[in-house]
Each structure stands twice: as structure tokens, then as C-alpha cells.
Kinemage of the C-alpha trace (Angstrom):
@kinemage 1
@onewidth
@group {chain A} dominant
@subgroup {mainchain}
@vectorlist {calphas} color= white
{ca met a 1} P -0.068 0.262 -0.109
{ca glu a 2} L 1.362 3.438 -0.901
{ca ser a 3} L 2.208 6.429 1.388
{ca arg a 4} L 1.978 9.295 -1.192
{ca val a 5} L -0.396 9.493 -3.352
{ca pro a 6} L 0.263 10.247 -7.079
{ca leu a 7} L -0.391 13.519 -8.404
{ca gly a 8} L -4.161 13.683 -9.600
{ca ser a 9} L -5.112 10.433 -8.423
{ca arg a 10} L -8.018 9.472 -6.012
{ca ile a 11} L -7.352 8.187 -2.702
{ca ser a 12} L -9.493 5.287 -1.133
{ca gly a 13} L -11.260 5.669 2.237
{ca gln a 14} L -9.280 2.846 3.721
{ca arg a 15} L -5.991 4.117 2.278
{ca leu a 16} L -6.462 7.569 3.771
{ca ala a 17} L -7.671 6.070 7.155
{ca val a 18} L -3.850 4.416 7.268
{ca leu a 19} L -2.413 7.608 6.237
{ca leu a 20} L -4.004 9.579 8.735
{ca gly a 21} L -2.958 6.985 11.569
{ca glu a 22} L -4.226 7.820 15.241
{ca trp a 23} L -5.781 11.168 14.442
{ca arg a 24} L -8.586 11.645 17.087
{ca arg a 25} L -7.170 12.945 20.350
{ca arg a 26} L -8.287 11.098 23.639
{ca gly a 27} L -11.551 12.320 24.915
{ca ser a 28} L -11.854 15.082 22.530
{ca arg a 29} L -15.183 16.186 21.668
{ca gln a 30} L -14.128 17.936 18.348
{ca gly a 31} L -13.552 15.373 16.043
{ca ala a 32} L -13.992 17.525 12.971
{ca ala a 33} L -11.423 19.565 13.957
{ca asp a 34} L -9.104 17.043 14.835
{ca leu a 35} L -9.926 15.121 11.539
{ca ala a 36} L -9.000 18.461 9.600
{ca ala a 37} L -5.937 19.071 11.328
{ca ala a 38} L -4.787 15.579 10.746
{ca val a 39} L -5.642 15.666 7.107
{ca glu a 40} L -3.968 19.201 6.864
{ca leu a 41} L -0.916 17.630 8.128
{ca gln a 42} L -0.760 15.125 5.730
{ca val a 43} L -1.342 17.907 2.942
{ca leu a 44} L 1.685 20.165 4.383
{ca asp a 45} L 3.750 17.056 4.648
{ca gly a 46} L 3.549 16.331 0.949
{ca gln a 47} L 1.659 13.001 1.197
{ca leu a 48} L -1.517 14.681 0.229
{ca pro a 49} L -0.493 16.434 -3.218
{ca ile a 50} L -2.917 19.223 -4.356
{ca gly a 51} L -5.061 17.355 -6.931
{ca thr a 52} L -5.743 14.290 -4.819
{ca arg a 53} L -9.237 13.153 -5.032
{ca leu a 54} L -10.935 12.492 -1.958
{ca pro a 55} L -13.175 9.642 -1.107
{ca ala a 56} L -16.797 10.252 -1.090
{ca glu a 57} L -18.058 10.970 2.471
{ca arg a 58} L -20.218 7.399 2.872
{ca glu a 59} L -16.785 5.725 2.104
{ca leu a 60} L -14.755 8.054 4.425
{ca ala a 61} L -17.002 7.756 7.176
{ca gln a 62} L -16.953 4.273 6.989
{ca ala a 63} L -13.125 3.514 7.014
{ca leu a 64} L -12.987 6.147 9.828
{ca ala a 65} L -15.837 4.313 11.837
{ca val a 66} L -17.337 8.192 12.090
{ca ser a 67} L -20.600 9.646 11.421
{ca arg a 68} L -21.070 11.098 7.893
{ca thr a 69} L -21.701 14.873 10.225
{ca leu a 70} L -18.333 14.557 11.233
{ca ile a 71} L -17.025 13.912 7.669
{ca gly a 72} L -19.020 16.853 6.670
{ca ala a 73} L -18.046 19.002 9.306
{ca ala a 74} L -14.513 18.292 8.659
{ca leu a 75} L -14.625 19.106 4.815
{ca asp a 76} L -15.985 22.678 5.750
{ca arg a 77} L -13.501 23.278 7.951
{ca leu a 78} L -10.745 22.302 5.106
{ca arg a 79} L -12.840 24.281 2.445
{ca glu a 80} L -12.913 27.398 4.651
{ca asp a 81} L -9.087 27.336 5.378
{ca gly a 82} L -8.671 26.623 1.296
{ca leu a 83} L -7.166 22.973 1.483
{ca val a 84} L -9.847 21.568 -0.098
{ca ala a 85} L -12.634 22.414 -2.969
{ca ser a 86} L -15.504 20.668 -3.849
{ca arg a 87} L -18.093 20.421 -6.646
{ca arg a 88} L -21.459 18.935 -6.661
{ca gly a 89} L -21.061 15.808 -9.057
{ca ala a 90} L -17.181 16.042 -8.750
{ca gly a 91} L -16.824 15.523 -5.512
{ca ser a 92} L -13.770 16.789 -3.340
{ca trp a 93} L -10.122 17.153 -3.809
{ca ile a 94} L -7.080 18.861 -2.189
{ca ala a 95} L -6.975 22.590 -3.649
{ca gly a 96} L -4.057 23.973 -1.917
{ca thr a 97} L -1.579 23.888 1.256
{ca gly a 98} L -4.072 26.438 3.368
{ca arg a 99} L -4.332 30.180 4.254
{ca arg a 100} L -1.424 29.269 6.966
{ca gly a 101} L 0.804 28.321 4.250
{ca his a 102} L 3.530 25.896 5.317
{ca glu a 103} L 3.404 26.875 9.303
{ca pro a 104} L 0.798 26.536 11.708
{ca ala a 105} L -0.270 29.447 13.588
{ca leu a 106} L 1.837 30.119 16.682
{ca pro a 107} L 1.919 31.860 19.996
{ca ser a 108} L 2.549 35.385 19.668
{ca gly a 109} L 6.603 36.456 19.301
{ca glu a 110} L 6.940 32.680 19.300
{ca gly a 111} L 8.713 30.656 15.736
{ca leu a 112} L 8.526 27.458 14.606
{ca leu a 113} L 10.992 24.938 15.917
{ca asp a 114} L 11.574 22.396 13.210
{ca leu a 115} L 11.952 18.732 14.613
{ca ala a 116} L 10.923 17.243 11.119
{ca arg a 117} L 14.277 17.401 9.730
{ca ala a 118} L 17.231 15.857 10.966
{ca ala a 119} L 20.060 18.078 9.505
{ca pro a 120} L 22.447 20.632 11.257
{ca ala a 121} L 23.423 23.793 10.345
{ca ala a 122} L 26.513 24.475 8.185
{ca leu a 123} L 29.766 23.260 9.212
{ca pro a 124} L 32.009 25.968 10.644
{ca gly a 125} L 34.791 26.899 8.174
{ca leu a 126} L 32.605 26.546 5.020
{ca met a 127} L 33.182 29.683 3.950
{ca ser a 128} L 36.769 29.438 3.955
{ca ala a 129} L 36.115 26.504 1.432
{ca val a 130} L 33.906 28.916 -0.843
{ca asp a 131} L 36.490 31.296 -0.863
{ca asp a 132} L 39.026 28.486 -2.025
{ca ala a 133} L 36.496 27.086 -4.353
{ca arg a 134} L 36.118 30.647 -6.103
{ca arg a 135} L 39.928 30.571 -6.310
{ca glu a 136} L 39.837 27.137 -8.274
{ca leu a 137} L 36.867 27.734 -10.184
{ca thr a 138} L 39.001 29.988 -12.974
{ca glu a 139} L 40.595 26.347 -14.181
{ca his a 140} L 37.377 25.205 -14.921
{ca ile a 141} L 35.242 28.134 -16.747
{ca thr a 142} L 36.703 27.819 -19.722
{ca gly a 143} L 35.126 24.228 -20.400
{ca asn a 144} L 31.454 23.545 -20.507
{ca gly a 145} L 31.155 22.516 -16.869
{ca tyr a 146} L 29.226 19.216 -17.657
{ca leu a 147} L 31.029 16.721 -15.310
{ca thr a 148} L 29.465 13.392 -15.764
{ca gly a 149} L 31.239 11.171 -13.040
{ca gly a 150} L 32.208 14.285 -10.948
{ca leu a 151} L 35.095 16.449 -10.211
{ca pro a 152} L 38.344 14.504 -10.457
{ca leu a 153} L 39.756 15.767 -7.207
{ca leu a 154} L 36.573 15.049 -5.425
{ca arg a 155} L 36.275 11.801 -6.543
{ca glu a 156} L 39.787 10.964 -5.271
{ca arg a 157} L 39.160 12.237 -1.773
{ca ile a 158} L 36.264 10.476 -1.551
{ca ala a 159} L 38.127 7.334 -2.761
{ca glu a 160} L 40.774 7.940 -0.225
{ca arg a 161} L 38.368 8.187 2.750
{ca tyr a 162} L 36.680 4.862 1.848
{ca thr a 163} L 40.357 3.075 1.769
{ca ala a 164} L 41.322 4.494 4.990
{ca arg a 165} L 37.877 3.140 6.406
{ca gly a 166} L 39.154 -0.388 5.102
{ca leu a 167} L 37.497 -0.690 1.976
{ca pro a 168} L 40.238 0.101 -0.774
{ca thr a 169} L 38.592 2.417 -3.310
{ca ser a 170} L 40.189 4.157 -6.487
{ca pro a 171} L 38.706 7.488 -7.829
{ca asp a 172} L 36.905 5.520 -10.891
{ca gln a 173} L 34.801 3.778 -8.735
{ca val a 174} L 33.163 6.918 -7.189
{ca val a 175} L 30.354 8.762 -9.024
{ca val a 176} L 29.321 12.280 -7.567
{ca thr a 177} L 25.775 13.113 -7.620
{ca ser a 178} L 23.122 15.865 -6.704
{ca gly a 179} L 22.650 14.747 -3.341
{ca ala a 180} L 22.013 11.075 -1.557
{ca tyr a 181} L 18.589 11.101 -2.504
{ca ser a 182} L 19.426 11.663 -6.006
{ca ala a 183} L 22.091 8.824 -5.853
{ca phe a 184} L 19.436 6.387 -4.482
{ca val a 185} L 17.185 7.296 -7.290
{ca leu a 186} L 19.956 6.865 -9.691
{ca cys a 187} L 20.926 3.376 -8.354
{ca leu a 188} L 16.965 2.482 -8.136
{ca arg a 189} L 16.084 2.935 -12.001
{ca met a 190} L 19.279 0.864 -12.616
{ca leu a 191} L 18.697 -2.109 -10.671
{ca ala a 192} L 14.519 -2.013 -10.369
{ca gly a 193} L 11.442 -1.881 -12.421
{ca pro a 194} L 7.627 -1.894 -11.838
{ca gly a 195} L 6.553 -4.842 -9.969
{ca asp a 196} L 10.140 -5.514 -8.327
{ca arg a 197} L 10.611 -6.269 -4.888
{ca val a 198} L 12.883 -3.993 -2.610
{ca leu a 199} L 14.054 -5.308 0.647
{ca val a 200} L 14.140 -2.643 3.704
{ca glu a 201} L 14.283 -2.054 6.998
{ca gln a 202} L 11.241 -1.525 9.120
{ca pro a 203} L 11.452 1.792 9.948
{ca thr a 204} L 13.403 3.155 7.374
{ca tyr a 205} L 14.221 6.509 5.704
{ca pro a 206} L 10.686 7.695 4.208
{ca asn a 207} L 12.136 9.465 1.169
{ca ala a 208} L 13.471 6.039 0.199
{ca leu a 209} L 10.062 4.575 0.442
{ca asp a 210} L 8.550 7.187 -1.635
{ca ala a 211} L 11.146 6.758 -4.317
{ca ile a 212} L 10.629 3.078 -4.406
{ca arg a 213} L 6.828 3.385 -4.706
{ca ala a 214} L 7.104 6.033 -7.027
{ca ala a 215} L 9.037 3.781 -9.363
{ca his a 216} L 6.182 1.095 -8.971
{ca ala a 217} L 8.506 -1.216 -7.039
{ca leu a 218} L 7.189 -3.142 -4.070
{ca pro a 219} L 9.144 -2.286 -0.684
{ca val a 220} L 9.509 -5.714 1.791
{ca pro a 221} L 9.759 -5.029 5.036
{ca val a 222} L 12.222 -6.829 7.957
{ca ala a 223} L 11.570 -5.839 11.180
{ca leu a 224} L 14.132 -3.677 13.117
{ca asp a 225} L 14.321 -4.048 16.908
{ca pro a 226} L 14.717 -0.754 18.519
{ca val a 227} L 17.068 -2.304 21.221
{ca arg a 228} L 18.544 -5.369 19.666
{ca gly a 229} L 19.048 -4.034 16.098
{ca trp a 230} L 19.142 -5.894 12.691
{ca asp a 231} L 17.027 -9.289 12.500
{ca leu a 232} L 19.600 -11.200 10.279
{ca ala a 233} L 17.482 -14.459 10.563
{ca gly a 234} L 14.396 -12.647 9.004
{ca ile a 235} L 16.710 -10.863 6.504
{ca glu a 236} L 18.068 -14.344 5.318
{ca ala a 237} L 14.497 -15.523 5.090
{ca ala a 238} L 13.242 -12.623 3.552
{ca leu a 239} L 16.024 -12.915 0.769
{ca arg a 240} L 15.138 -16.606 0.398
{ca gln a 241} L 11.384 -16.571 0.350
{ca ala a 242} L 10.893 -12.759 -1.550
{ca ser a 243} L 13.597 -13.139 -3.676
{ca pro a 244} L 13.851 -8.958 -3.788
{ca arg a 245} L 15.623 -7.605 -6.670
{ca phe a 246} L 17.589 -5.541 -4.600
{ca gly a 247} L 18.030 -4.399 -0.507
{ca tyr a 248} L 18.124 -0.738 0.886
{ca leu a 249} L 19.942 -0.795 4.124
{ca val a 250} L 21.174 1.885 6.389
{ca val a 251} L 23.692 0.069 8.896
{ca asp a 252} L 25.518 3.336 10.500
{ca phe a 253} L 22.948 5.321 12.879
{ca gln a 254} L 20.121 3.999 10.924
{ca asn a 255} L 17.636 6.747 10.265
{ca pro a 256} L 15.145 6.693 12.366
{ca thr a 257} L 16.542 4.037 15.169
{ca gly a 258} L 20.037 5.473 15.345
{ca leu a 259} L 21.379 1.646 15.393
{ca arg a 260} L 24.948 0.776 14.345
{ca leu a 261} L 25.633 -2.722 13.042
{ca asp a 262} L 28.480 -4.061 14.682
{ca ala a 263} L 31.493 -5.677 12.484
{ca ala a 264} L 30.726 -9.327 13.493
{ca gly a 265} L 26.850 -8.298 12.345
{ca arg a 266} L 27.962 -6.981 8.691
{ca glu a 267} L 30.048 -9.648 8.131
{ca arg a 268} L 27.516 -12.078 8.542
{ca leu a 269} L 24.986 -9.693 6.525
{ca gly a 270} L 27.714 -9.192 4.153
{ca gly a 271} L 27.577 -13.069 3.625
{ca leu a 272} L 24.011 -13.298 3.033
{ca leu a 273} L 23.802 -10.652 0.703
{ca ala a 274} L 26.792 -12.143 -1.411
{ca arg a 275} L 25.869 -15.615 -1.111
{ca ser a 276} L 22.147 -14.803 -2.620
{ca arg a 277} L 23.656 -12.718 -5.512
{ca thr a 278} L 21.341 -9.720 -4.397
{ca pro a 279} L 22.466 -6.539 -4.706
{ca val a 280} L 22.410 -3.866 -1.952
{ca val a 281} L 22.292 -0.189 -1.567
{ca val a 282} L 23.933 0.781 1.325
{ca asp a 283} L 23.237 4.504 2.780
{ca glu a 284} L 26.059 6.265 4.538
{ca ser a 285} L 24.770 9.356 5.158
{ca leu a 286} L 25.247 9.792 8.756
{ca val a 287} L 28.551 7.520 8.757
{ca glu a 288} L 30.643 10.719 9.496
{ca leu a 289} L 28.585 11.696 12.783
{ca asp a 290} L 30.213 9.103 14.937
{ca tyr a 291} L 30.204 10.349 18.471
{ca gln a 292} L 32.811 7.740 19.724
{ca gly a 293} L 35.896 9.131 17.304
{ca asp a 294} L 36.589 9.100 13.820
{ca pro a 295} L 35.095 6.619 11.625
{ca val a 296} L 38.000 5.364 10.776
{ca asp a 297} L 38.327 3.449 13.757
{ca gly a 298} L 35.024 2.055 13.531
{ca pro a 299} L 33.378 -1.102 11.566
{ca pro a 300} L 34.407 -1.514 7.877
{ca pro a 301} L 31.687 -0.588 5.550
{ca leu a 302} L 29.499 -3.189 4.556
{ca ala a 303} L 30.649 -3.193 0.982
{ca ala a 304} L 33.928 -4.567 2.412
{ca phe a 305} L 31.706 -7.971 3.147
{ca ala a 306} L 28.929 -7.874 0.675
{ca gly a 307} L 30.985 -8.060 -2.676
{ca glu a 308} L 30.705 -6.559 -5.913
{ca leu a 309} L 27.056 -6.104 -6.325
{ca thr a 310} L 27.315 -3.630 -3.177
{ca leu a 311} L 26.606 0.173 -3.959
{ca thr a 312} L 27.302 2.602 -1.064
{ca val a 313} L 25.829 5.946 -0.835
{ca gly a 314} L 27.356 8.655 0.821
{ca ser a 315} L 26.664 12.745 1.656
{ca ala a 316} L 27.640 16.041 2.417
{ca ala a 317} L 23.915 17.150 3.752
{ca lys a 318} L 24.425 15.467 7.239
{ca ser a 319} L 27.995 16.182 8.112
{ca his a 320} L 28.683 19.422 6.198
{ca trp a 321} L 25.431 21.371 5.119
{ca gly a 322} L 22.462 20.365 3.307
{ca gly a 323} L 22.957 23.126 1.381
{ca leu a 324} L 25.770 21.975 -0.911
{ca arg a 325} L 23.048 19.297 -2.243
{ca leu a 326} L 26.064 16.926 -2.985
{ca gly a 327} L 26.440 12.991 -2.562
{ca trp a 328} L 28.040 10.248 -4.193
{ca ile a 329} L 28.088 6.523 -5.063
{ca arg a 330} L 30.932 3.944 -4.494
{ca ala a 331} L 30.565 0.791 -6.345
{ca ser a 332} L 32.596 -1.743 -8.654
{ca ala a 333} L 33.978 -0.008 -11.834
{ca asp a 334} L 31.269 -2.253 -13.965
{ca leu a 335} L 28.037 -0.856 -11.870
{ca val a 336} L 29.815 2.535 -12.095
{ca asp a 337} L 29.966 2.028 -15.899
{ca arg a 338} L 26.328 0.958 -15.779
{ca leu a 339} L 25.330 3.910 -13.831
{ca ser a 340} L 26.754 6.566 -16.165
{ca ser a 341} L 25.364 5.041 -19.006
{ca ser a 342} L 21.870 5.260 -17.171
{ca arg a 343} L 22.433 8.552 -15.696
{ca phe a 344} L 21.060 11.064 -18.494
{ca ala a 345} L 17.644 10.212 -17.614
{ca val a 346} L 18.138 11.616 -13.879
{ca asp a 347} L 20.402 14.336 -14.498
{ca leu a 348} L 23.506 15.711 -16.235
{ca gly a 349} L 25.741 15.791 -13.456
{ca ala a 350} L 26.263 17.959 -10.024
{ca pro a 351} L 27.378 21.625 -9.765
{ca val a 352} L 31.092 22.135 -10.425
{ca phe a 353} L 31.182 24.869 -7.762
{ca glu a 354} L 29.660 22.906 -4.975
{ca gln a 355} L 32.194 20.075 -5.789
{ca leu a 356} L 35.110 22.443 -5.125
{ca val a 357} L 33.979 23.592 -2.057
{ca leu a 358} L 33.477 19.935 -1.041
{ca ala a 359} L 36.924 18.890 -2.076
{ca ser a 360} L 38.117 21.902 -0.121
{ca leu a 361} L 36.295 20.494 3.176
{ca leu a 362} L 37.531 16.992 2.485
{ca glu a 363} L 41.319 18.364 2.692
{ca pro a 364} L 43.181 17.283 6.141
{ca ala a 365} L 42.297 20.358 7.682
{ca gly a 366} L 38.405 19.675 6.805
{ca tyr a 367} L 38.445 16.691 8.929
{ca glu a 368} L 39.550 18.325 11.829
{ca ala a 369} L 36.467 20.693 11.699
{ca leu a 370} L 34.455 17.724 11.417
{ca ala a 371} L 35.558 16.109 14.662
{ca arg a 372} L 34.842 19.547 16.658
{ca arg a 373} L 31.431 19.162 14.552
{ca arg a 374} L 30.964 15.773 16.088
{ca glu a 375} L 31.724 17.223 19.455
{ca glu a 376} L 29.061 20.015 19.073
{ca ile a 377} L 26.383 18.088 17.694
{ca lys a 378} L 27.084 15.383 20.722
{ca gly a 379} L 26.524 18.082 23.082
{ca gln a 380} L 23.368 18.651 21.163
{ca arg a 381} L 22.439 15.165 21.750
{ca asp a 382} L 22.693 15.259 25.259
{ca ala a 383} L 20.897 18.506 25.389
{ca leu a 384} L 17.873 16.612 23.972
{ca val a 385} L 18.139 13.670 26.224
{ca gly a 386} L 18.243 15.598 29.254
{ca ala a 387} L 15.371 17.941 28.423
{ca leu a 388} L 13.122 14.892 27.404
{ca lys a 389} L 14.265 13.475 31.000
{ca trp a 390} L 13.040 16.452 32.467
{ca tyr a 391} L 9.776 17.244 30.727
{ca cys a 392} L 8.808 13.730 29.253
{ca pro a 393} L 10.023 11.101 31.673
{ca glu a 394} L 7.501 8.424 30.972
{ca trp a 395} L 9.059 8.638 27.240
{ca thr a 396} L 11.965 5.998 26.569
{ca phe a 397} L 14.752 5.713 24.098
{ca glu a 398} L 18.194 4.088 23.479
{ca val a 399} L 21.127 6.802 23.296
{ca pro a 400} L 22.689 6.485 20.248
{ca ser a 401} L 26.385 6.734 19.712
{ca gly a 402} L 26.040 8.817 16.041
{ca gly a 403} L 23.776 10.032 13.593
{ca leu a 404} L 21.116 12.901 14.330
{ca ser a 405} L 18.196 11.758 16.044
{ca leu a 406} L 16.369 9.826 18.942
{ca trp a 407} L 13.828 7.264 18.301
{ca cys a 408} L 11.391 7.514 21.219
{ca arg a 409} L 8.667 5.516 22.362
{ca leu a 410} L 5.484 7.128 23.617
{ca pro a 411} L 3.426 6.089 26.510
{ca glu a 412} L 0.499 5.505 24.072
{ca pro a 413} L -0.054 5.300 20.362
{ca met a 414} L -0.521 8.961 19.643
{ca ser a 415} L 2.361 9.846 17.085
{ca thr a 416} L 0.082 11.169 14.331
{ca arg a 417} L -2.149 13.131 16.847
{ca leu a 418} L 1.174 14.620 18.623
{ca ala a 419} L 2.495 15.899 15.469
{ca val a 420} L -0.759 17.412 15.050
{ca ser a 421} L -1.098 18.983 18.594
{ca ala a 422} L 2.792 20.266 18.382
{ca ala a 423} L 1.952 22.178 15.462
{ca asn a 424} L -0.361 24.241 17.265
{ca his a 425} L 2.280 24.605 19.976
{ca gly a 426} L 4.845 25.674 17.501
{ca val a 427} L 6.679 22.298 16.733
{ca gln a 428} L 7.147 20.619 13.528
{ca leu a 429} L 7.219 16.898 13.776
{ca ala a 430} L 7.176 14.163 11.291
{ca pro a 431} L 4.681 11.276 12.382
{ca ala a 432} L 6.395 8.040 12.798
{ca ser a 433} L 3.509 6.417 10.363
{ca arg a 434} L 5.859 8.434 7.727
{ca phe a 435} L 8.780 5.749 8.604
{ca gly a 436} L 6.977 2.630 8.221
{ca val a 437} L 6.106 0.542 4.944
{ca gln a 438} L 2.483 0.312 5.890
{ca gly a 439} L 2.027 3.668 8.299
{ca gly a 440} L 1.395 2.512 11.733
{ca leu a 441} L 4.285 2.919 14.457
{ca glu a 442} L 1.864 5.171 16.440
{ca arg a 443} L 3.591 4.350 19.543
{ca trp a 444} L 7.118 5.999 18.240
{ca leu a 445} L 8.443 9.480 17.376
{ca arg a 446} L 11.606 10.479 15.999
{ca leu a 447} L 13.121 13.841 17.292
{ca pro a 448} L 16.476 15.130 15.838
{ca phe a 449} L 18.992 17.028 17.833
{ca gly a 450} L 20.337 19.391 14.969
{ca leu a 451} L 19.262 22.621 16.736
{ca pro a 452} L 21.212 24.337 19.291
{ca pro a 453} L 20.633 23.118 22.870
{ca asp a 454} L 18.272 26.055 24.215
{ca gln a 455} L 16.116 25.657 21.090
{ca leu a 456} L 15.868 21.561 21.776
{ca phe a 457} L 14.901 22.454 25.383
{ca glu a 458} L 12.321 25.004 24.517
{ca ala a 459} L 11.011 22.187 21.826
{ca val a 460} L 10.756 19.696 24.361
{ca arg a 461} L 8.710 21.883 26.809
{ca arg a 462} L 6.327 22.816 24.251
{ca leu a 463} L 6.274 18.953 23.234
{ca ser a 464} L 5.336 18.219 26.688
{ca ala a 465} L 2.443 20.541 26.663
{ca ala a 466} L 1.079 19.151 23.438
{ca ala a 467} L 1.568 15.633 24.713
{ca ala a 468} L -0.526 16.499 27.824
{ca ser a 469} L -3.126 18.088 25.359
{ca val a 470} L -3.317 14.521 23.347
{ca arg a 471} L -3.633 12.580 26.276
{ca gly a 472} L -6.199 14.718 28.347
{ca leu a 473} L -3.615 15.232 31.408
{ca pro a 474} L -2.855 18.425 32.923
{ca ala a 475} L 0.452 20.063 31.387
{ca val a 476} L 3.512 19.740 33.343
{ca asn a 477} L 4.184 23.098 34.873
{ca val a 478} L 8.431 22.789 35.075
{ca pro a 479} L 10.121 26.254 34.765
{ca val a 480} L 12.651 26.737 31.913
{ca thr a 481} L 16.241 27.289 33.811
């Protein structure tokens, strides 16, 4: 079952019910307002694109087990806010993102705190790298600027990093892309087609799920325990029974759980993939954010065990800055040739200037700055942990050794309702249903720690009030210190 709805298509009542999740606040007598807010959340999150045709009132009432009167009242609210339009004989459809734009109404004088995106601000020293790139650019402007595989210097430095981490790599095994997502889409186009199965973790990165569905492939989930980690026996069974066309895995500070697979687990998992001849795309977007030390001292990349059918995706977005929009693929020379020949259907290469900036950042001095960045974000992680223990003591989580987020278990199934309520308190969240192949996961919530400590503390304070509202409990009145 798909999550994101194709543009201009009709969504069934049953499918919309799954997408909305646990939308109703406990004890709430404002069901229409709750339902309208839940629909708005999905519109603003991109899951219900403009033009999506909604189910008939009777069908939706049956799917949600509510009265048609409630459905009608919710649609009236959505029409009043400009999100939905209706015409007799044509039904109702998503018409816009509402009068409030992409941000909910906030208390006076307070800004929206974004806990939906797991991304930090730019790495200190970025502007120095920009100055270096400006000087280097003069050598390139006499050419046409199209570098299909990427800037040779950047490919060389990326290859050196893989080699240092225990995966010997040459520059011709690296393809530079316009971000990790673009890298994954390029791999997906090469490896799978409509109807093909793709092995994924459950939960997993939502944009990867969206890309798989957009290619009309079928994600096959294998449960990932938030404490014990990867079910390698389950993966082995899925490889044998489902025969997936390829796998998509995140074994370094997995998004959203923050888990990391140890060296012994990588060796076993790599062996399973190699013996079954199953290609695998390994997303290493977060590998450089290791708070126990330099990733060079950590476990080797999964590709060191999984063989020649492994494509490793990297990114500068989490470690350096999302605004660079640069990623890469490390693969065998044969797979790189195949990627290059099929790339023109996706893009014509990454921007030269941004590649020059990243090449400067990947000099030895740049890794010293990255070490300081790790210490900074580790402090933000600890600030979020402390704030949750202070304001939300019933929430439980494992403290990750790297990455950018906590995966929190909530005291009751309320992730979607909490995301709706939090927006009214000035905090933007991604409901956990976004991370599941079939939605659900209502007892969970991903909380990134990419913001400064004071903003994280304030965000959790607001979240505690939103959670109390959802659960029908009095807010915990804890002073800000």
C-alpha cells in the first residue's frame, strides 16, 4: 500500500485511514477539528499532493468508523481554510496548502521549531572553503562545466576516505551526484522496475520508500528491533522467500532508530547478500557523525563484506551542510559504468562550484573541523536527552552513539495526534507513520537534535504541553532554567 499519493489520483477511504493514523485526541469532543488537522498535516507533509481526489463522505465515514456528519464538518473546515475544494457531481479534492501556508499558527512572538528534519547548520569553516573554491573555479570556467562522473579531485578524496575506512577504492569507483537522494534514485532506476521487490528495514528513511513506490516497485520490510537491532535471520528468510531485486539498508546510525550494526553483524549480513547474489544499496549519509571517534576507527563499510554487487551511497548534507546538495555512489567499476550510461535520464551531473567547495572541505584540515562538529552535535544530543528526561520522563529511548536523532517510544499510540497538536504549540514533527512501509508505528516518534541546545530545550517543553493535550492530562508546569 502506498503512502504518498500520485498527483491527481484518487485516494480510497481505507488508504486515507491508514495515512491518517491515530488522528483523534483522547477524550476530544472536537472530532471534526481533529480530523481536519490530521488531513492538513498530511497535505503540508506532501503525502496528499494538490489535486488528490478524496473519497466520498460515506466511504470515508465507513473507513474511519465515524458519522457522515463529522466528515462533512471536517470538510467544511478544510474548505474554509482553502485546503479542499468541492463541486457537485465531481466530489472533493486537495486544492492548496491552506491560508496558513506551510507553518501553523504560532503563539505570539514565538517561532516554529523544526524537529521534522534531521539536518544541522553548516559546518564552521564553510566560507573558507567557498573562498578556496572561487580561486579554483577559474581553471574550470573555460570548459563546458559538465562532469558526468564528478570532479576528479573530489572523487579522489572520497576514494581515499573509503580506503582509510577499510574499503580499498579508486577514484573511478566513485560517481558524484546531486545529493544522497539523487544517488539512491539513480541506483533504483538501474536496479529495479515496476513490480520488483525491494528489501528495506522497518522502520526506514521515508524518502527512500517514496522513491521505491514512485518507481512502482514494492518495498518488503524486515523488522528492526529498536534495542536488539537487525534481525539477520529475518533478512535471510526474506532473501530466500521474497527474492528481492535489491536491498536498501542503513547500517550506520540508522534513520530513524540511530542503531549501528557491529563488525560481526556486517560480516554475517554481507555474507548473506553475497551468497544470494542480491545487490544492496547501503546508505552511509550519517557515517561521519560518530560520537565515539573518527569513523576510520569504526567497523568497516558493509561493502567490504557484501561483494561486488554493493552500491554505497554517501552525502555531505548531514556532515557538512544540506545546502551543498552533494552526494556520491561508491561501487565496482562495472556498476559505475552502468550508472554512468543510465544517468542522463536523471540529471547531467552535479554543480562544479559546490564540488570544489566539498573537495576543499575534505582536505585533512577539514576533517579536524568535522571532529569539532561531532563534539558539537554530541552536546546537542545530550541536551535533548536531558530535556526529555526533565519534561517527558515517560518517554523511553536508546541513546545513539552517532547520527542525528532519537527514536522515542511514547507512553501510548499517539504519534500522529501528537504531530498535529505540536504544530499548534510551534513545533514541527514528522509522525512515525512516515517511517513505516504500511504506516502505523504510532507508539514511536523521531526527534532530531540538529538544533542548538536552547532551542531543543524549548521544543521539548512545548512538546510536553502538546502531549498532555493529546492525552487529556494537565500540562507539567516545569520552569525553564
